[in-house]
N, C-alpha and C positions, 0 to 999 in steps of 0.2 A: 147832504141828504138830511132831511128832517123826518126821520122815521120815528113812529111811535110804537110802543110795545104794549099790548093789552090782552085781556082774556078773550078767548074765542066767543063769537056770537053765532046764533043759528044762521044768520045771513051769510056767514063766511064759508059754509059747507062746500058749495060748488067751486068757489075760487081756490080754496086750499086743496081740495081733491084734485083739481086740474093741475095745480102747481106740482103736487107730489108725483102724479103720474108722468108729467113732463120730465121731471128729474130722473125718474126710473128709465124712461126711454132714452134720455140723453146719455146715461151711463150703461145702457144695454143690459139692465138688470130687471127688465119688465117681464117677470116670469111668475108662474104659480109658486105659492108658498111664500109670498112677499106681501107687503102692504099694497102693491100694485093691484092684486086680485082680491084683496080683503074687502068685503062689502062694507065694513065699518068705516073705511076711508071716505065713503060718500056721506057719512053723517057723524063727523068728528064731534060736533057740538053735543049730540046725545051721548056719545061714548064718554066724553069728559064731564058728564054730570055724575059719573061714578064717584062715590065717596073716596077720598084719598088721591084723587087725580086732579090735574090742572093742565090747560093748554094755552100757550101764549102765541099770539099772532104779531108779526112785525109788518107794519104797513106804512106806506107813504102815499098821501093824497088819495086814499081809498083803494089803493092797489096793494094786495097782499104780496109781500116779498119773501115771507118765510114763516115757519112755525116750529114749535118745539113743545113737547109735553112730558108730563110725569104720569105714570100709570101703575096701579098695583096689580101687575100681571100675575095671574094665578100660578101657583107653584114656586114662586120666588121665596127665598129664605125670609124669615121674620125680620121686619124692619128694612126690607129692601123693596125698592120700586124700580121701574124701568124708565129710562129716558127714551121717549118714543116719538116717532113721526117728526123727526128733526130734519127739515129740508129748507133749502134756500133757492130762490130763482137764480138763474145763471148771472143775471146783471146785478144781483145783490151780494154776490160772493166777493170776499177780499176787502170788504169795507167795514168790518167789525160787527155787523148785525148778528152773525152766527155766534160770535163770542158773547155778545150781550144776551141773546136768547138763551144760550147755554148757562151763563152765569145766573140769570134770573130764574131759570128752571131749577138749578141746583139750590138756590136760595129757597125757592118754593118747596122743594123736597125736604129741606131741613125744617122749614116752618110746619110742614105736615107731619113731622116727627120721624122721617126716614133716617136710617143710619148708613145706608149704602144705596148706590145707583148702579143699575145694570144696563148695558146697551148691546144691541145686536146690529151688525153691519156687514158690509161686503168689501173684499180687498180692492175692488174698483174705485171705492170712495176714499182714495189715499189721503186727500187733503182733510177730509172729515176725521179720519182715523188719527192723523197727526194732531188735529185740534183736540180730540179726546185724550190722547196721550199727554199733551201739554197741560190739560186740565186735571191730570192725575188718574185717569182710567188706566187699568192694567189688563193686559190680555189674559184670557182664560183658555184652558184646553178644550172646553166643551160648553154647550149651552146650559143656561139655568132657566127654570120656569117653563111655562107652557104657552108661549106667545102664538104658536101655530105657524110661525114664519120659518118653516123648516129649510128654506133655501139659504138663509143667512148662514155665513160660516166664519164670521169674526165676532167674538164675544168678549166683552170687557166689563170690569167692575171697578167702582170707585168707592172708597170709604169717605163718608161725610163727617 
């Protein structure tokens, strides 16, 4: 695979939104209170123009295979951002793209001055949760911040 990782462009909006919703249907987590129904999912480019945020796209030959972002979610502790909208297409999993996207996102969070990263997930995403744990994320007993994604029930935090 000759995959490139780059910042999101406005032209990516439809393709990345479709990929995210496809993953949610695949794992049967396409329900209210998630990114699936969040209107911001359809315009990630604009969302990630927010100061202190960044979104990376993994693509091969113009096809988006995944994405991962850093976002200053309201209500998080000082110096903490959220690792958000981290999804890979089924055919891109298990080939190292997820690790690359996460590593580059963590590096970007450090560059932006964050000291911690928070993530919300679902127990159905067992492989992703394992990857987060290997990267140093620790489970929390409850949610942090105000993401609006009330259906998520796995919360994790990593010190940078």
